[in-house]
N, C-alpha and C positions, 0 to 999 in steps of 0.2 A: 498474736494471730495475724496472718498475712491479710493485707487490705484487698479490696476488690480488684480483679483482673478481668479483662474482656478481650475476645478475639472473634473474628469472622473467618471461618475455615482456617486457612494457614496464615491469615493476616492478623498479626498480633497488634492490638490497639492500645490497651491499658495494662499496666503491670503494677500490682501491689500499691494501690492508691490509698495510703494510710492517712486519713484526715479526720479531724474532729472539729466540728463547727458549733460554736456556742450560740445560745439564743441571743438575738439582737445584733449579731455580727452582720456587716455588709461586706461581702467578700468579692473581690475581683479575680476572675480566672482568665489567665492569658496563656499564650503559647503559640508555637509555629502552626501553620496550616497542616491539618492532618494528624495532629497530636492527640485527638480524642476528646476535646473539650465538650462538644455536643453529646458524644457518647456517654461521658460522665454525667452530664445533666439528665440524660434519659435513664441512666441507672438509678439516680436519686429519685426521679419522677416515678419509676417503676415500670416503664414501658419496655425497657431493655435491661432486665436484671443481669448482673455480672455472671460470667461463666464460672468464676471461682471467687471465694470470699463473700462478704455480706455488706449490704448497706443497711444501717440501722437508723430508725427515727425514734428518739426517746426510748431506746433499748429494744425496740421491736423491729424485726427484719422486714424490709421493704421488698415485696414480691409482685406488686401490682399497683396501678395508680390509685390514689386516695385523695380525699378533699383536704387532707392536711398538707398537701403539696400543690402549688400552682406554678404555671409556666407562662411566659410571654415570649413570643418569637419575634424575629426581625420583621416578618410579614404578618402584621396583626390580622386576626381572624374575627372581624365583627360581622354581625348579621346586617346586610345592607338594607333590609326592610324594617329595621328597628332604629329608633332614635338613640342618641347617646345614653340618655338616662334609662331607656328600656334595655339597651344592651347590657348595661352594668347590673340592672336588676334581674336579668334573665337567670343567672346562676342561683339566686335565692329562690326563685320560683321552682326551678327544677329540683333543688335540694329539699325544699320544705313542703312541697305540695305534689299531688298526683293529678293526672287527667280526670279521673272520676271525681276527685274532690272539687276541682275547678268547675266541672259540669254540674254535679248534683248538689253541691253546697256553694252555689254561686255567691250568695250574700256574704258568707264567711270569707270566701276567696276575694271578693271585692275589697273588704276591709284589710285583708292581709296584703293585697296588691298595693294599696295606698302606702302601707308601711314600707314595703320593698322599694317603691319608687322614691319615697322620702329618704330612705337610707342611701340609695344610689345618688340622689341629688346632693345630699350632704357631703358625700365623698367627692363628687365631681367639683363641688364648690371649693373644697380644700385644695383641689388640683387646679384652681383658677379656671375652671371650665363651666362656671355657672351660666355664662352667656350662650353656651352651646348645648344645653340640656335637650332641646327639642330638634336638634339638627341630625340629619342622617349622615352616615359615613361619607357619601358622595359629596356632601356639602362641607366637609371638614378637611383641613390640611392633614398631611401625614403625621405631623407632630401631635395634632389634636387627637387623631385616631389612636396614636400610640398611648397617649395619656388615658384614653377611654379603655384601651385594652389592659393597661396596668390596673386601673380602678376595677375593671371587671374581675381581675384575678384577686385583688386585695379585699374586695367586699366579702369574699368567702372566708376571710381571716385564716389563711393557710399558716401552718407552722413555719414553712419556708417557701419563699418565692424564687423561682429560677428564671433568669432573664437571658435568653440566647441571642446576643448581639442585637438588642432591641432598637438601638439607635443607628445601626449601620446604614440604613437607607435614607436617613434624614440629611437635610442640608446643614451646614456648619452652625448657622444661627439657631436653628431649631434644636440641633443636638445639644448646644450649650444650655438651652432652656431645660431640656430633659435632664442634663447632668446636674443643674441647679436643684431640680426636684429631688434627685437622689441624695444630694447633700442635705436637703430638708429632712428626709427619712433618717439620715445619720444623726442629725441634731435632735429629732424626736426621740430616737433610741437613747441618746445621751441624757436628755432631760428626764426620761422615764427612769433611767437607772439612778439618777441623782435624787429622785423623789421616792425611790424604793418600789416603783411600779414595774410591771412586766414590760420589757422593751417590745414594741408592737411589730417591728419589722426584722425578719431574718432573711437575707437575700444572698444569692450567688449570681453575679453578673459576668457573663462571658463577653469579652471584648477583645478586639485586635489592636486597640489604641492604648499604648502604655500610659500616655498622659491622662487619658480618661480613667484608666484603672487606678492610678494614684490619686486622682482628684475626687472620685466618688466613694472610695472604699476605705475601711479601716484595717483591711488585711489584703495582701496581694499574694496569690498562689499562681505559680507557673507550672504547667505540664510541658514536657518535652521528650522527644525521641532521641535527643542528642545528649546522652549521658554515658558514663563509663560502665556499661552494663556487664562487661567482662568480669567485674568484681563479684558478680552474683554466682559465678561458676556455671551458668547456664550455657548450653552449646550454641545458642543463637539469640539474636536480639528479642527480648521478651515483650517489647512495647514501650510506650511513653509512660513516664512516671513523674512524680512530683519532684522537681529540681529546685524549686524556690518557694519559700513560705515565710513571709515576714510582715511585721507591723507596717501599716501605711503611714503617711505623713499625718501629723496632728492638725486639728483646727487652729487657725483659719485655713481653709483650703485655698491657698493663693499661689498658683504656679509662677506668678511674677515675682512677688516679694520673697517667696520661699523657693525661688528658682534653683538654687544650688542644691537644696535637698532633693527636689524632684529630679534634677539631672543626675545626681549621684545614684539614686535608687533605680532610675530608668536604665542607666548604663549597666548597673549590676544585674538587672533582670535580663537585659540583652545578652550579657556574657554567660549567664547561667542557662538560659533556655533557647536562645536563637542562633548561637554561633555553632554551626555544624562542625567546624574544624577544631573547636576547643571544647573538649568533653571532660567533665569533672565527675567525681563520685556524687551520687544524687543527694547525699546528705550535706554537701558543702554549704549550701545557702538555705537550708531548712532550719529556721531558728525562731519561729513565731512563739512557741510556748516558752522557750528560754527567755525571750524578750519580755513576755508577760510576767514571768517570775521575777525578772529584774526590775519591774515597775515601769517598763517602757510601752506598755499597751496603750492604745487610744480607743475612743468610743466606749462601748460597754466593757471593754477589757482593761480600762484604767483601774489603777488601785489607789 
């Protein structure tokens, strides 16, 4: 079955995006500007269903947003009148209570509210934000606000979390802190798998930084409009497609001591997805599932 395709009027954006993401994978999605990375995230989220093909979650077609999917944008959207812990607890309130319940069963709501705030505090403490529980967004740095936004999404326990260039507006030092947090998610998934538990985090991270993609993920996917589309037999360019799909570097994530591995894969991604003058058949660098079968998978895909 052909993968999802999307277009806006005559503007072809995505073509036959045939992907399968397993529970517990942390996937980095890269590609040239305008290749449809954000459009693909919105298709998974359910706000922009594909014009052709299907997006499936656990075998069920995605046609609208649902609580099994969360998203964090580059420009975090926190309520300025709520503290960090209140922002994180807000989703639980909306999901588990109604306005009549909060008004007419106030005593029950008060007990539930305590539980929600404690859950939010516990999660923020894990993100090393315990000192900022009662700070308002205007009192926090950009990196702190972004951690609150990620906690806000994760407290709902989504099946998959989508991150659309969440660190793009941060300074270098803060960005490195956020990347380190992503590596912690990766380690928690690996630990869960080793103990037979359900990996808690499945994520797709859109980034324009190849080093970041290789550092934080266990799988790197590249979309590109620069591929040999004439092989499809179509009369015109059908849109961007997956031109790269491979296992990321193993732990430890050390771009200094593992610099040669990072450099080689980074150069390969550039050739596959970013070189407009060098176009290959889109299958040339799509090898993730073959690598997994060969025992080269990392993270939850280790054998």
